[in-house]
Each structure stands twice: as structure tokens, then as C-alpha cells.
VEXDREN-2710 file (C-alpha; in Angstrom, 1 decimal):
% VEXDREN-2710
k/r/px/py/pz
1/MET/125.6/118.5/181.5
2/GLU/127.3/119.3/178.2
3/ARG/125.5/121.2/175.5
4/VAL/125.7/119.7/172.0
5/VAL/126.3/121.7/168.8
6/VAL/126.5/121.0/165.1
7/THR/129.9/122.0/163.7
8/GLY/130.0/120.2/160.3
9/MET/127.6/118.9/157.7
10/GLY/127.7/116.8/154.5
11/VAL/125.0/115.7/152.1
12/ILE/124.7/113.4/149.1
13/SER/121.1/113.6/147.7
14/PRO/119.0/113.5/144.5
15/VAL/119.0/117.3/144.5
16/GLY/122.6/118.0/145.2
17/ASN/125.8/116.3/146.4
18/ASP/126.9/119.0/148.8
19/VAL/125.1/121.1/151.4
20/GLU/124.9/124.3/149.4
21/SER/123.5/122.8/146.2
22/PHE/121.1/120.6/148.3
23/TRP/119.9/123.7/150.2
24/SER/119.6/125.8/147.0
25/SER/117.4/123.1/145.3
26/LEU/115.2/122.8/148.4
27/THR/114.5/126.5/148.7
28/GLN/113.8/126.8/145.0
29/GLY/111.3/123.9/145.2
30/LYS/113.2/121.7/142.8
31/SER/112.3/118.0/142.6
32/GLY/115.0/115.3/142.3
33/ILE/112.6/112.6/141.2
34/SER/113.1/111.1/137.7
35/PRO/112.5/107.9/135.7
36/ILE/114.6/105.0/136.8
37/ASP/117.3/104.3/134.2
38/ILE/119.7/102.1/136.2
39/PHE/117.7/98.9/135.4
40/ASP/114.8/97.8/133.3
41/THR/111.5/98.9/134.9
42/SER/109.2/97.5/132.2
43/ALA/107.8/94.8/134.5
44/HIS/107.5/97.2/137.5
45/LYS/104.5/99.1/138.8
46/ALA/106.6/102.0/140.0
47/LYS/109.2/103.3/137.5
48/ILE/110.5/106.4/139.3
49/ALA/112.9/107.3/142.1
50/GLY/115.2/109.9/143.6
51/ILE/118.5/108.8/142.2
52/VAL/121.8/110.4/143.1
53/ARG/123.3/111.7/139.9
54/ASP/126.8/112.9/139.1
55/PHE/128.4/110.8/141.8
56/ASP/131.7/109.2/140.7
57/ALA/132.8/106.8/143.4
58/GLU/136.1/106.0/141.6
59/ALA/137.0/109.7/141.3
60/GLU/136.1/110.1/145.0
61/PHE/137.9/107.1/146.4
62/GLY/140.0/105.5/143.7
63/ARG/139.0/102.4/141.7
64/LYS/140.3/99.8/144.2
65/GLU/138.6/101.4/147.3
66/ALA/135.4/102.1/145.5
67/ARG/135.0/98.5/144.5
68/ARG/135.3/97.4/148.1
69/MET/132.4/99.5/149.2
70/ASP/128.7/99.1/148.6
71/ARG/127.0/102.3/147.3
72/PHE/125.5/103.0/150.7
73/CYS/129.0/103.2/152.2
74/GLN/130.3/105.3/149.3
75/PHE/127.5/107.8/150.0
76/ALA/128.3/107.8/153.8
77/MET/132.0/108.2/153.3
78/ALA/131.6/111.1/150.8
79/ALA/129.1/112.9/153.1
80/ALA/131.4/112.3/156.1
81/ASP/134.3/113.8/154.2
82/GLN/132.3/116.9/153.5
83/ALA/131.2/117.2/157.1
84/MET/134.7/116.7/158.5
85/LYS/136.2/119.3/156.2
86/ASP/133.4/121.6/157.0
87/SER/134.0/121.2/160.8
88/ARG/137.7/122.1/160.4
89/LEU/138.7/119.6/163.0
90/GLN/142.4/118.9/163.1
91/LEU/142.8/115.2/163.9
92/GLY/146.3/115.7/165.3
93/GLU/144.9/118.2/167.9
94/ILE/142.0/116.2/169.3
95/ASP/141.7/113.1/171.5
96/LEU/140.6/110.5/169.0
97/GLN/139.6/108.2/171.9
98/ARG/136.8/110.7/172.6
99/MET/135.6/110.9/169.0
100/GLY/132.9/108.3/168.0
101/VAL/130.8/107.5/165.0
102/TYR/127.0/106.9/165.1
103/VAL/126.0/106.2/161.4
104/GLY/123.3/103.8/160.4
105/SER/121.4/102.4/157.4
106/GLY/117.9/100.9/157.2
107/VAL/118.8/98.3/154.5
108/GLY/122.6/98.2/154.1
109/GLY/124.4/96.7/151.1
110/ILE/121.5/95.2/149.3
111/GLN/122.9/95.7/145.8
112/THR/126.1/93.8/146.8
113/LEU/124.0/90.9/148.1
114/LEU/122.0/90.8/144.8
115/ASP/125.2/90.9/142.7
116/GLN/126.9/88.2/144.7
117/HIS/123.8/86.0/144.7
118/ASP/123.9/86.2/140.9
119/GLN/127.6/85.1/141.0
120/LEU/126.7/82.2/143.2
121/ARG/123.9/81.0/140.9
122/ASN/125.6/81.7/137.6
123/ARG/129.3/80.9/138.4
124/GLY/129.3/78.8/141.5
125/ALA/130.3/79.1/145.2
126/GLN/134.0/79.7/144.4
127/ARG/133.2/83.0/142.6
128/VAL/131.4/84.6/145.6
129/SER/133.5/87.5/146.8
130/PRO/135.1/87.3/150.2
131/THR/134.1/90.9/150.7
132/LEU/130.4/90.2/150.4
133/VAL/129.7/90.2/154.2
134/PRO/131.7/93.3/155.1
135/MET/130.2/95.2/152.1
136/LEU/126.7/94.0/153.0
137/ILE/126.4/94.6/156.8
138/SER/124.8/97.9/157.8
139/ASN/127.4/98.8/160.4
140/MET/130.2/99.1/157.8
141/ALA/129.5/102.7/157.0
142/ALA/130.2/103.6/160.6
143/ALA/133.2/101.3/160.7
144/LEU/134.8/102.8/157.5
145/ILE/134.3/106.3/158.8
146/SER/135.8/105.4/162.1
147/ILE/138.8/103.7/160.3
148/LYS/139.4/106.7/158.0
149/TYR/139.5/109.3/160.8
150/GLY/141.0/107.1/163.5
151/ALA/138.0/107.6/165.8
152/THR/138.4/105.0/168.6
153/GLY/135.5/106.3/170.7
154/PRO/132.1/104.6/170.8
155/THR/130.9/103.5/167.3
156/MET/127.3/102.4/166.7
157/SER/125.1/101.7/163.7
158/PRO/121.4/102.1/164.7
159/VAL/118.9/100.3/162.6
160/THR/115.5/101.9/163.2
161/ALA/114.3/101.8/159.6
162/CYS/113.5/105.3/158.4
163/SER/114.2/106.9/161.8
164/VAL/117.9/106.0/161.6
165/GLY/119.3/109.5/161.2
166/ASN/117.4/111.0/164.1
167/THR/118.1/108.0/166.3
168/ALA/121.8/108.4/165.5
169/ILE/121.7/112.2/166.2
170/GLY/119.6/111.7/169.4
171/GLU/121.7/108.9/170.9
172/ALA/124.9/110.7/170.0
173/THR/123.6/113.8/171.8
174/ARG/122.9/111.8/174.9
175/LEU/126.4/110.4/174.9
176/ILE/128.1/113.8/174.5
177/ARG/125.8/115.4/177.1
178/SER/126.8/112.7/179.6
179/GLY/130.5/113.3/179.0
180/GLY/131.1/110.0/177.2
181/ALA/132.5/111.7/174.1
182/ASP/133.6/115.1/172.8
183/ILE/132.7/114.5/169.1
184/ILE/130.4/112.2/167.3
185/ILE/130.1/111.9/163.5
186/ALA/126.4/111.1/163.2
187/GLY/123.8/110.4/160.5
188/GLY/122.3/107.9/158.1
189/THR/122.9/106.5/154.6
190/GLU/120.9/104.4/152.1
191/ALA/121.3/103.0/148.6
192/ALA/118.4/100.6/148.2
193/ILE/117.0/101.5/144.8
194/THR/117.1/97.9/143.4
195/GLU/114.7/95.8/141.4
196/ILE/113.8/93.7/144.3
197/SER/113.2/96.5/146.8
198/LEU/111.2/98.5/144.3
199/ALA/109.1/95.5/143.5
200/SER/108.4/94.7/147.1
201/PHE/107.4/98.3/148.1
202/ALA/105.2/98.6/145.0
203/ASN/103.5/95.2/145.6
204/ALA/102.8/96.4/149.2
205/GLY/101.0/99.4/147.7
206/ALA/103.4/101.8/149.3
207/LEU/104.9/103.5/146.2
208/SER/103.6/106.2/143.9
209/THR/102.9/105.0/140.4
210/ARG/102.6/108.5/138.9
211/ASN/105.2/107.4/136.4
212/ASP/104.3/109.8/133.7
213/ALA/104.9/112.8/136.0
214/PRO/107.8/111.9/138.3
215/GLN/108.4/115.4/139.6
216/GLN/104.8/115.6/140.7
217/ALA/104.7/112.1/142.3
218/SER/105.8/112.9/145.8
219/ARG/103.0/115.0/147.2
220/PRO/102.7/114.9/151.0
221/PHE/99.3/116.0/152.4
222/ASP/97.8/116.4/149.0
223/ARG/94.4/114.8/148.4
224/ASP/95.7/112.9/145.3
225/ARG/98.8/111.4/146.9
226/ASP/99.3/107.8/146.0
227/GLY/102.4/106.7/147.9
228/PHE/106.0/107.5/148.5
229/VAL/108.9/107.7/146.1
230/MET/112.1/105.7/146.8
231/SER/115.3/107.7/147.0
232/GLU/118.9/107.4/148.1
233/GLY/121.7/109.4/149.6
234/ALA/123.4/110.2/152.9
235/GLY/123.4/113.0/155.5
236/ILE/126.2/113.3/158.0
237/LEU/126.7/115.8/160.9
238/VAL/129.6/116.5/163.2
239/LEU/128.2/116.8/166.7
240/GLU/130.4/118.3/169.4
241/SER/130.2/119.3/173.0
242/LEU/130.0/123.1/173.2
243/THR/133.0/123.1/175.5
244/HIS/135.1/121.3/173.0
245/ALA/133.8/123.4/170.1
246/GLN/134.5/126.7/171.8
247/ARG/137.9/125.6/173.0
248/ARG/139.0/125.2/169.4
249/ASN/137.0/128.3/168.2
250/ALA/134.8/126.2/165.9
251/ARG/132.1/127.6/163.7
252/ILE/128.8/126.5/165.2
253/TYR/125.7/126.0/163.1
254/ALA/123.0/125.0/165.6
255/GLU/122.4/123.3/168.9
256/VAL/120.7/120.0/169.4
257/ILE/118.5/120.6/172.4
258/GLY/115.9/117.8/172.4
259/TYR/115.4/114.1/171.5
260/GLY/112.5/111.8/172.0
261/ALA/112.0/108.2/170.9
262/THR/109.1/105.8/171.2
263/SER/107.6/102.7/169.7
264/ASP/104.1/102.4/168.3
265/ALA/104.0/98.7/169.3
266/TYR/101.2/98.5/166.7
267/HIS/102.1/97.1/163.3
268/MET/105.0/95.9/161.1
269/VAL/104.7/98.7/158.6
270/ALA/101.7/100.9/159.3
271/THR/102.0/103.9/161.7
272/HIS/99.4/104.1/164.4
273/PRO/96.4/105.7/162.7
274/GLU/95.9/108.2/165.6
275/GLY/99.6/109.0/165.8
276/ILE/99.9/108.1/169.4
277/GLY/103.6/107.0/169.3
278/ALA/104.5/109.9/167.1
279/CYS/102.8/112.4/169.5
280/ARG/104.6/110.9/172.5
281/ALA/108.0/111.1/170.8
282/MET/107.4/114.8/170.0
283/GLU/106.3/115.4/173.5
284/LEU/109.4/113.7/174.9
285/ALA/111.6/115.7/172.6
286/LEU/110.0/119.0/173.7
287/LYS/110.4/118.0/177.4
288/ASP/114.0/117.1/176.8
289/ALA/114.6/120.5/175.1
290/GLY/112.8/122.4/177.9
291/VAL/110.5/124.2/175.5
292/THR/106.7/124.3/175.0
293/PRO/104.8/123.7/171.7
294/GLU/104.3/127.4/171.4
295/GLN/108.1/128.0/171.1
296/ILE/108.4/125.8/168.1
297/ASP/108.8/128.0/165.0
298/VAL/108.9/125.2/162.3
299/ILE/108.2/121.5/162.0
300/SER/110.1/119.4/159.5
301/ALA/107.5/116.6/159.0
302/HIS/108.2/113.0/158.2
303/ALA/105.5/113.3/155.6
304/THR/106.2/110.4/153.2
305/SER/103.1/111.1/150.9
306/THR/101.3/107.9/152.0
307/THR/97.6/108.2/152.8
308/ILE/97.7/106.8/156.4
309/GLY/101.1/108.3/157.3
310/ASP/100.4/111.9/156.5
311/ILE/97.0/111.8/158.3
312/SER/98.4/110.2/161.4
313/GLU/101.3/112.7/161.6
314/THR/98.8/115.6/161.2
315/LYS/96.7/114.1/164.0
316/ALA/99.8/113.7/166.2
317/ILE/100.8/117.4/165.7
318/LYS/97.3/118.6/166.5
319/LYS/97.1/116.4/169.6
320/LEU/100.3/117.8/171.0
321/PHE/100.2/121.4/169.8
322/GLY/96.5/122.0/170.4
323/GLU/95.4/125.5/169.2
324/ALA/99.1/126.3/168.3
325/ALA/99.1/123.5/165.6
326/LYS/97.6/125.7/162.9
327/GLN/100.0/128.5/163.6
328/VAL/103.3/126.6/163.2
329/PRO/104.6/126.1/159.7
330/VAL/105.0/122.4/158.7
331/THR/107.3/121.6/155.8
332/ALA/107.8/118.3/153.9
333/ASN/111.3/117.9/152.3
334/LYS/110.3/114.6/150.8
335/SER/108.0/116.4/148.3
336/MET/111.3/117.3/146.6
337/ILE/113.8/114.6/147.5
338/GLY/111.6/111.6/147.9
339/HIS/112.0/109.1/150.7
340/LEU/115.7/108.4/151.4
341/LEU/114.7/105.7/153.9
342/GLY/117.5/105.4/156.5
343/ALA/119.2/108.6/155.2
344/SER/116.0/110.7/155.4
345/SER/116.0/112.2/158.8
346/ALA/119.7/113.0/158.8
347/VAL/119.4/114.8/155.5
348/GLU/116.3/116.6/156.8
349/ALA/118.1/117.6/160.0
350/ILE/120.7/119.3/157.8
351/ALA/117.9/121.1/156.0
352/LEU/116.5/122.2/159.3
353/VAL/119.8/123.6/160.4
354/LYS/120.0/125.6/157.2
355/SER/116.4/126.8/157.8
356/LEU/117.3/128.1/161.3
357/GLN/120.3/129.8/160.0
358/ALA/118.7/131.5/157.0
359/GLY/115.3/132.2/158.4
360/LEU/113.8/130.4/155.4
361/ILE/111.4/127.4/155.3
362/PRO/111.6/125.2/152.2
363/PRO/108.2/124.6/150.6
364/THR/106.0/121.5/150.3
365/ILE/105.7/121.2/146.6
366/ASN/102.9/119.4/144.7
367/LEU/100.4/120.4/147.3
368/ASP/97.7/121.4/144.8
369/GLU/94.7/120.4/146.8
370/VAL/95.1/119.7/150.5
371/ASP/93.5/116.6/151.9
372/PRO/90.7/118.0/154.1
373/VAL/91.9/115.8/157.0
374/CYS/95.3/117.4/156.7
375/ASP/94.5/121.0/157.7
376/LEU/97.7/122.5/159.0
377/ASP/100.0/125.1/157.4
378/TYR/102.2/123.0/155.1
379/VAL/104.1/126.0/153.4
380/PRO/102.8/125.1/149.9
381/HIS/104.7/125.7/146.7
382/GLU/107.1/128.4/147.7
383/ALA/109.7/128.9/150.4
384/ARG/108.8/131.2/153.2
385/SER/110.9/133.8/155.0
386/LYS/110.3/133.7/158.8
387/GLU/112.4/134.5/161.9
388/LEU/113.3/131.1/163.2
389/GLU/114.9/130.1/166.5
390/ILE/113.7/126.6/167.3
391/GLY/112.7/123.8/164.9
392/MET/111.5/120.2/165.3
393/SER/112.2/117.3/162.9
394/ASN/110.1/114.1/162.9
395/SER/111.0/110.7/161.7
396/PHE/109.0/107.5/161.9
397/GLY/110.0/104.0/160.6
398/PHE/108.7/100.6/159.8
399/GLY/108.1/98.6/162.9
400/GLY/106.8/101.6/164.8
401/HIS/110.1/103.4/165.5
402/ASN/109.6/107.1/166.2
403/ALA/112.5/109.5/166.7
404/VAL/112.2/113.3/167.0
405/ILE/114.9/115.9/167.5
406/VAL/114.6/119.6/168.4
407/LEU/117.3/122.1/167.1
408/ARG/117.9/125.6/168.1
409/LYS/119.7/128.4/166.3
410/PHE/122.9/128.8/168.2
411/LYS/123.3/131.8/170.5
END
């Protein structure tokens, strides 16, 4: 069975549009949450989000190409470009039939749909763009990446809500392990900060309304948390078989050693209150990795800053780790970047790779008074130096989708 390694990474996020600026912001505890200024929020309950700033799609792709891509595809393509350059893959020297793309989105091109619906209502059916459908559908990010790099191997766009990134990484790992591909470009992307999605999440009581203090709004595990903060961006990783990577003398960042996926089979949006599915996904990931809970040096939590979600994840960790639960540091990247929905776990996987490399755990900011039910070590306020070898990253999505990956510092 092939070992699977990470050889390239790319990020578009509210705290940085490349891996190094993203990582620098995380380790400094910088928040990327700000007032929404891309549409009028006067009628909205929630008025804040993690918006990607300083991203010029026309400069990145040219005006014509940029106009043919929804923002979620633009993010994916930009992050993929970073990851491919970082991997130093030479397309002329690899078998493109053995290179695939596993990149998904939870929502897809919702802004394109809204724009074209306006065209239909205001200007008639003849004014609806013929590119609406290809710009809207969630698989287009994977398709465009495949087209750009000539990757004719397996291409898939998982849709597992907020677990998309880990699902893509985990399923890609399975394929490479089995010998079905040498290289998979994997990750998640999202650009769903629109009036309708903001209103829907807020009306469901899921969003923070701490509008007067946006940088303090996302506060996982804190007693005064009041919901998650919508964000956007993309995280893309180049995964490669160790054999292929070593043959071309690639720079290797980390190894993907475990993957576990389950379903809560419980509720459309609420996670199981006892974290049963989450616990089982973590257990399967550890079993797949061949490691025990005591060998995990850090956990990157899903930790959205919702009342039920943070408690159920804490319970899941305690159930699986037992006495070791209070010894393992747990960090919550979403305290700084907000909830990137389908892009979350891929972006957080990149953060975990950087943690393992640097021996540095990003903080959980805004953790001023810990919820008494959440009684683990959440690395509050400041980054922590620690020798790290193995880390686990959790992701849980609407519909009960749970996906967990385990990464190891490459030896």
C-alpha cells in the first residue's frame, strides 16, 4: 500500500491569500472578521463575516476568464495555482492520466444564481447567461482545475457540507494508497457570503450577532459564544504517493496517515448532542493511522462557536481519549478565520501541516471565559510551542457528515 504525502499547498482566506501570510496571521492570533461591506446589511440580524480581501480576479485570470467563473471557482483556481507551483511538479514529466482532482464546495456558485435570477426577473429569459449552469454547479472548481493542468485521472467533487475538504483529502488518500493515482489535487472552496445565505443562517439562529465587535464574534468554547461567523476562501493541497514524490525528489511537508468518515443519521443541521458520530469518525481515523489517542499531539477542532456543536465535539473527544483528553492541546482556527463552510477543513488541514512543521499551535482567540462544559486545553489567546509529530483535524457538516484526518510530520 502506498504512503500518501503532501507536496504542495495553497490558501485563499480572510487572513491571507497565500500560505505564509495565512500562517503568520494564525500564529499571531489575528482575526479576519469584519463588517460586511459588499451589500447592504441594514435589514439583517448578522452584519459581519470573514471576507477575502485584496483578491483581484481579473488580475489573476484576465477579465474574460474571470467573468466566466463564480467567485468559489476563482478562489479554487488561485489556491490550486499556488499549490501546484509550490509542489514544483513538471507537467511534461508526469503521467497526467494518473493525476486527478478531488475538490468540492458545500454551496457552489450561489452568487451567480442570484445574479442571473435578477436578470430573468428584470430583463427576461433571453438575457439569462448561457454560462449560468456551468458557473453554478459545485463540480466546476474540480473541472476547471483538471482542465488547466490536463489532469485526466479521476476527478470528483464531494459535497459533504462543511466536511468537504477532509472528505476530499481522505478519499484522495484512499485512491492513492490503492494505486489508482499518483497525484491528487485535493481540497475545498466556498464563496457563499450573499444576502440570502446570510439571512437564512441568521434566521435559523446559527450566526453570531456580535456586530459591534466583529473580531470578538467567533469564540469557540467560550461561555458567551452566540453562533458562527460566515467566511469564504479555499484550501488546496497536492497529495502524492511517497514513491512518486521521492522519485522526483519532491519537497515533502507531511504525511496523511489516517481518515475516518461517519454519519450521525440524526438531524438535518444539528450535530448529535453526545457527539457519537464525531467520536466514531475520530476512532476510525486513528485506527486507519495505526495510532492510539495518546500519540496525538494536537487536535484541530471543528469548533464553529455554536452552543451545541462545541459541547458535542468536546464530549466526543473526551469519550474517545478518556484520561488523555485533558492532556492533548485542542485549537480552533475558526476563532480567527470564521467558518469557511466547504473550504473550512482543507484550510485547517494546511494549518495543521504548518503546525507539525513549525512545532507551533495556533491559539483559540476570544476564549475569555471557558464554558464549564467545555473543559479541555483549548490553547487560549496565544500560540504555543510544542514538539509535534501527529495531529488530528476534525470536520462535521450539516446532515450529519463527519470526516476526520490524521497527519504526521514527515520522516
